[in-house]
N, C-alpha and C positions, 0 to 999 in steps of 0.2 A: 522612776526616771531611767531611760535606756542607757546602757553603757556606751559612751562616746569617746574613745581615745583619739587623740590627735598628737601631732608632733610638729616641731618647728626647727629650723636651723637658725640659731640665734647668733648674730654677729655683733661684736662690740669692738671698739677701737681704743687702744691705750698706747700712747707714744708711738704712733704710726704703725703699730703692730696689730693686725687683725687676729682675733681669737674666735674661732667658730666652735660651737658646742651643740650637739644634738640634745634637745630638750623634749622629753616625753611627757605629755599632759593627759590626764584622764579625770573624769568625775565619777564618784561612787556615792551611793547612799548607804548609810550605816544600817545594818540589819540587826534585829533583836538578838540573834545568835552570836553576834560579835560583842555583846555587852554583858556586864555583870548585872546582878539583881537591881542595882540603882539606875540602870539604863545608860551607864557610861562604858565606853569601849574598854574592855579588859586589855591591859598593856601588852600582853604577849600576842594579842591578835594583830597588833600593828606590824609585827615581824612577818606575819603571813601576808599582810597587805603589801609590805615592802617587796617580799619575794615575788608575788604575783606581778607587781609593777615592773620589776627588773626583767622578768621573762617576757612580758608584753613589750617593753622597750626594745629588747633585742629583736623580737619579731618585727617591730616597726622599722628598726634601723637596717636589719639584714634581709628582710623579706623571707625569712625562714620560720616556720612554725616551731615552737619550743621542742616538741617531740621529734622534729626532724633536724635539729641543730647538731646532734651528735654525728649523724650520717653526712650532713653537708660539710662539716669541718673536720671530721676524723677525731672527734673528742668524745669523752663520756658525758660532758656537761660543764656547767659553771658553778661548782659547789661553793657554798658559803663557808668562809673561814673566820669571819669576825662580823659582829653587828652591834650597833648601839642606837640609842634613841634619847631624845630630850623632849619631855612632855611639858608643854608650855601652858596648855589649857585643856580641859576635858572635851572630848568629842562624844556626842550622845546619839542614842537611838533616833533614827530619822534624819540626822544631819546630812546635808549634801556636802561632800568634801571635794575640794579641788586639790588634785595631787600633781606634783611636778617631780620627775625623776630625771637624773642625768648621770653619765659617767664623768666623774671629776678628774680621774687620773688613770691612765693605762701605764703599766710597767711591763716588763718582759713577759711574764706569765700570769700576772694578777692585775686586778683593777678595782677601783673604788667607785661606789655608787652613792649618790646623795638623794634623799627623798625629803620633800616638804609638803605637808598637808595643812590646808587652810580651810576655815569655815567662815563664810561671809566676809572674805578678804582678810581675816585675822589668822596669822600663823599659829597653829595649834601643836604640831608635832614636827620635829626634825629627826631624820634618821640617816644612818650610814651603814653601808655593807662593804666588806672586802670579799671578793670572789676570785677563784682561780680558774683559768682556762686549763681544764684537766684532761689527761689522756692516760691510757694504759702504757706501761713500759714495753718497748719492743722486745727487750731481753727477758722480761718476766711479766707476763700478762696479769699476774696477781697484784703487781705493784701499780699504784696510781699516783700520778704526780703532775705538777704544773708543766705545761709546754708553752713554747713561744706563741703569743697571740699574733695571728697573721696581720701583716700590714694592711691588707685590704679590709679586714674587719675594723681595725682602728680608724681607717680612712672614712668608713661609713658613719662614724660618730663625730668626725671632725676633730681637729686638735683640741685637747682638753686644757 
């Protein structure tokens, strides 16, 4: 099955307040190399899947390829500082997975990403990541730290 990412701007209303959130969707087919000998996806491989989806989501939202993100925004990247997953049911070799990713919260220099993977409409894995909008220190280029996420970047994802 070909890789077919898509994205939506999801709008919901609660108490007369509209909340918009950029939702990134993609389908993927589980390959043998992602699985253990029993044909079940090895848990650590989900973190690779989360990582790939985050970078693809940023490309879809910002219109900048992942390897060009640093030059476009004057950062070194969006390194991962925390990750977790909740495994609800096994995903197996050959399964077609529907994946949804979104930024759930932006802070000054960090943000949280949520991932949901479903097979045949049934939620199988939930994951989360915390990442930092990172740059080199102007005073000491050997130091790397969080820097303020530009308002125009946050605006491309809509209010979380």
